[in-house]
C-alpha positions in Angstrom: 8.2 14.6 -34.0 8.1 17.2 -31.6 5.2 15.9 -30.0 6.7 12.6 -29.5 10.0 14.2 -28.0 7.4 16.2 -25.8 5.9 12.8 -24.7 9.0 11.1 -24.2 10.0 13.9 -22.1 7.1 13.7 -20.0 7.2 10.1 -19.4 11.2 10.6 -18.2 9.7 13.6 -15.7 7.3 11.7 -14.3 9.3 8.4 -14.2 11.8 10.4 -11.6 9.3 11.7 -9.8 7.9 8.5 -8.7 11.2 7.4 -8.0 11.6 10.2 -5.7 8.5 9.3 -3.8 9.5 5.8 -3.6 12.8 6.2 -2.2 10.9 8.7 0.6 8.7 5.8 1.6 11.1 3.3 1.6 11.3 0.9 5.0 14.9 -0.2 3.8 17.3 2.3 4.8 19.7 0.9 1.9 17.1 1.3 -1.1 18.7 4.5 -1.9 22.3 4.3 -1.6 23.1 7.9 -1.9 20.8 8.8 1.0 22.2 9.7 3.9 21.2 7.0 6.8 18.9 8.4 9.0 19.7 10.1 12.5 19.5 7.9 15.8 16.9 8.7 17.7 17.7 10.7 20.7 17.5 8.8 24.2 15.8 11.4 27.0 15.8 8.8 29.5 18.1 9.4 32.4 20.3 7.1 33.8 19.1 6.0 37.2 22.2 6.7 39.5 24.0 3.4 41.3 22.7 2.8 44.9 25.7 2.4 46.8 25.5 1.4 50.9 28.7 1.0 53.0 29.1 -0.9 56.5 32.1 0.4 58.4 32.4 -1.7 61.7 35.2 -1.1 64.3 34.5 -5.3 65.3 35.6 -7.6 62.7 33.0 -10.1 60.6 32.9 -13.6 61.8 31.8 -13.2 65.4 28.3 -15.4 64.6 26.9 -12.1 66.5 25.9 -8.6 65.5 28.5 -7.9 63.3 27.4 -10.8 61.0 23.8 -10.4 61.8 24.5 -6.4 59.9 26.2 -8.1 57.2 23.4 -10.1 56.2 20.9 -7.5 56.0 23.5 -5.4 54.1 24.0 -8.3 51.6 20.1 -9.2 51.4 19.3 -5.5 50.8 21.8 -5.4 47.9 20.4 -7.8 46.4 16.8 -6.9 46.7 17.3 -3.2 46.2 20.1 -2.8 43.7 22.9 -1.3 45.8 26.8 -1.6 45.4 28.1 -2.7 49.0 31.3 -2.7 50.5 32.4 -3.5 54.1 35.6 -1.5 56.1 36.8 -3.0 59.2 38.8 -0.5 60.4 41.4 0.1 63.6 41.0 2.4 66.3 41.9 6.1 64.8 41.2 5.3 61.6 37.0 5.5 62.2 37.1 9.6 60.8 39.4 8.5 57.5 37.5 5.7 56.5 33.8 7.2 56.5 35.3 10.1 54.3 36.7 7.5 52.2 33.4 5.7 51.6 31.8 9.4 51.0 34.5 10.6 48.3 34.0 7.3 46.6 30.2 7.6 46.1 28.5 5.8 48.8 25.5 7.8 49.9 24.3 5.3 52.4 26.8 4.7 54.8 26.0 2.4 58.4 28.1 3.4 61.1 28.5 0.4 64.2 28.6 0.8 67.6 28.9 3.9 70.0 32.8 3.7 69.7 32.0 5.0 65.8 30.0 8.0 66.9 32.3 10.8 67.3 33.7 10.3 64.0 31.0 10.4 62.3 29.9 13.4 64.3 33.0 15.2 62.9 31.9 13.9 59.4 28.4 14.0 58.5 27.9 17.9 58.4 30.9 17.7 55.6 28.4 15.6 53.2 24.8 16.7 53.9 23.6 14.5 50.8 24.8 11.5 52.3 22.4 9.2 54.3 24.4 8.3 57.8 23.0 5.7 60.2 24.7 5.2 63.1 23.8 2.3 64.8 23.6 2.4 68.6 24.3 6.0 70.2 22.6 9.2 71.0 24.0 11.3 68.0 21.1 13.8 66.6 21.9 15.5 63.2 20.4 16.6 60.2 21.6 13.5 57.5 21.7 10.9 60.5 19.8 8.2 61.3 20.7 6.6 65.3 18.9 3.6 65.8 18.7 1.8 69.5 17.5 -1.4 70.9 15.3 -1.2 74.1 17.5 -4.1 74.9 16.3 -3.7 78.5 13.1 -5.4 77.5 14.3 -8.7 76.0 16.7 -8.7 79.1 14.3 -8.1 81.6 12.7 -11.5 80.2 15.9 -13.5 80.2 16.3 -12.3 83.8 12.7 -14.1 84.4 14.3 -17.0 83.1 17.6 -16.8 85.0 15.1 -16.4 88.3 13.4 -19.4 87.4 16.1 -21.5 86.4 18.9 -20.7 89.1 19.7 -23.6 91.8 21.9 -21.0 93.6 19.8 -18.1 93.9 22.7 -16.0 91.9 22.9 -14.9 88.8 25.1 -12.2 86.5 25.8 -10.1 83.1 29.4 -9.9 81.8 29.2 -7.0 79.5 31.7 -5.7 77.1 32.2 -2.1 78.5 30.4 0.2 80.3 28.4 1.7 76.6 24.9 2.2 76.0 23.7 -1.3 74.9 25.6 -3.1 77.7 24.1 -0.7 80.3 20.5 -1.5 79.3 21.0 -5.0 79.0 22.3 -4.9 82.5 19.7 -3.1 83.7 16.7 -5.2 82.2 18.3 -8.3 83.4 18.6 -7.6 87.1 15.2 -5.8 87.1 14.0 -9.1 85.6 15.5 -11.2 87.8 14.4 -9.7 90.9 10.9 -9.2 89.8 10.8 -12.8 89.8 12.7 -13.3 92.9 13.3 -10.2 95.3 16.1 -12.4 97.3 18.1 -12.9 94.3 21.8 -11.6 93.6 22.3 -10.3 90.9 25.4 -8.6 89.8 27.7 -7.5 86.7 31.4 -7.2 85.5 33.0 -5.8 82.6 35.8 -7.2 80.5 36.8 -4.1 79.1 36.8 -5.1 75.7 34.7 -6.8 72.9 37.6 -9.1 71.8 39.3 -10.6 74.4 37.9 -14.1 75.4 40.6 -14.9 77.8 39.7 -12.0 80.2 36.2 -13.5 79.6 36.9 -16.7 80.3 38.4 -15.4 83.4 35.7 -13.6 84.7 33.0 -16.4 84.1 35.4 -18.9 86.2 35.6 -16.3 89.0 31.8 -15.7 89.1 31.1 -20.0 88.5 33.5 -20.5 91.4 31.7 -17.8 93.7 28.5 -20.1 92.9 26.9 -17.9 90.2 25.4 -20.5 88.0 23.8 -18.3 85.0 25.4 -15.8 83.0 24.1 -13.4 80.5 27.0 -12.6 78.0 26.5 -9.2 76.1 30.3 -8.7 75.1 30.8 -9.9 71.3 33.9 -12.1 70.8 34.7 -12.1 74.5 32.0 -14.3 75.1 34.2 -17.2 73.5 35.5 -17.4 76.8 32.5 -17.6 78.9 31.3 -20.4 76.8 34.8 -22.4 77.5 33.9 -21.6 81.2 30.4 -22.5 81.1 31.2 -25.8 79.2 33.8 -26.7 81.4 31.7 -26.0 84.3 29.1 -28.3 83.0 26.2 -29.2 85.2 23.2 -26.9 85.9 25.4 -23.8 84.7 23.8 -22.1 82.1 24.5 -19.2 79.9 22.3 -17.1 78.3 23.1 -15.6 74.7 22.8 -12.2 73.1 21.9 -10.9 70.0 21.3 -14.4 68.2 19.9 -17.4 69.1 23.4 -19.3 70.7 21.5 -21.9 71.8 24.1 -24.5 69.8 27.0 -22.4 71.2 26.7 -25.0 74.2 24.1 -27.4 73.7 21.9 -28.0 76.8 23.5 -24.8 78.7 21.6 -22.1 76.8 18.1 -22.0 77.8 17.3 -18.9 76.1 19.0 -15.7 74.4 18.4 -11.8 73.9 17.7 -11.7 70.4 18.1 -8.2 68.5 17.2 -7.7 64.6 19.9 -5.8 63.7 19.0 -7.6 60.0 16.4 -5.9 59.7 17.8 -2.3 60.5 19.8 -2.6 57.6 17.4 -4.6 55.1 14.6 -1.9 56.1 16.8 1.4 55.7 18.0 0.0 52.3 14.7 -0.1 51.5 13.7 3.2 52.7 16.1 4.9 50.7 15.8 3.0 47.7 12.3 4.6 47.6 13.2 8.0 48.1 12.7 8.6 51.5 15.2 8.7 54.8 14.0 9.4 58.5 16.5 11.1 60.6 16.8 11.5 64.7 17.5 8.8 67.5 15.1 6.5 67.2 14.4 3.0 69.9 12.6 0.0 69.0 12.0 -2.9 71.1 9.6 -5.6 71.8 6.5 -4.0 70.1 8.7 -3.6 66.8 10.3 -6.9 66.8 13.3 -5.4 67.1 14.0 -7.5 70.2 12.8 -10.8 72.0 13.7 -13.6 74.4 14.2 -16.6 72.1 14.2 -19.9 73.7 16.2 -22.8 72.6 14.4 -25.4 70.8 13.5 -28.5 72.8 15.5 -30.9 70.8 18.7 -28.5 72.0 17.3 -28.1 75.5 13.8 -28.4 76.9 12.7 -25.5 79.1 9.9 -25.8 81.0 6.5 -25.0 79.5 5.6 -22.8 82.8 8.7 -20.6 82.4 7.9 -20.1 78.8 4.2 -19.1 79.8 5.4 -16.4 82.3 7.9 -15.0 80.1 5.2 -14.7 77.5 3.0 -13.0 80.0 5.5 -10.6 81.0 6.5 -9.9 77.5 2.7 -8.9 77.0 2.7 -6.6 79.9 5.6 -4.8 78.1 4.0 -4.1 75.0 1.2 -3.0 76.6 3.3 -0.6 78.9 1.7 -2.1 82.0 5.7 -2.7 83.0 8.5 -0.7 81.7 11.7 -1.8 82.2 14.7 0.5 83.4 17.3 1.3 80.9 19.6 2.4 83.9 21.1 0.5 86.4 20.1 0.7 89.8 22.2 -0.2 92.8 
């Protein structure tokens, strides 16, 4: 009897041991209802920071020119590289506060557009050393700032060649928005190009005093047209809307040369070419750079060799420019790229 009891006890012990091992090896966490659920695995993967880029512009969107081109680059960069993007359009006097607001909201890549914002950025940038700032047009040289400039004079030199070859009166002009760096470079290049093609040409320039005054733009253009100037290069943003009206009203063989974007459709048949400036690529390429963990600082100028500027002719279906003129322009373009010709960036009297 004792032997039988011992045998039964031994069987119970063996069964209990087997049950314990069976429970430990189960892939079903509910197999042992008394057991605590396994602790979740610790996630040691750091969450990537959100990329945030802001564009602060003193001129409004909807100019069909540089501001819209900048915004297109911002949008494309945001989509391709995963940025959260934002645009501010502050009034004069609000620039500094707008830059600080974007920094405080966690935007670590901030584009400030045109030289009128440079002073505000120079005061704010040192307060936020970890923020990457991009000054579009200017001469600001700081540790966390990239300042980008076009060699506007190169494209304008080519459009000056076009103007000299197409004018019927021997009188061509530039209407600028203000006496600022990019306008000065455009005027210098255009007048030099026109005189290169025709040393006897009359070339002059006027300033609107604003980039958003179409009425004054039209007034100046009308004055020039009445004085027998028949080709006008515009470098005055929204003020150029008035220039378009004056050129269109005058008709005939009077022409406007566009700026920043292809403006041939602005006045079909009266815009032979445009000075193209690649604002879009500046935004897109910088956003790509920062997303890859890099950021080049300093004052940087880009021109024909970098595909940053160009002289873009109207499509033949809109306005047919003689092939001879196109060939001459191409020849000068290669000379500039090769360094044989260096268009001036300062206006010569």
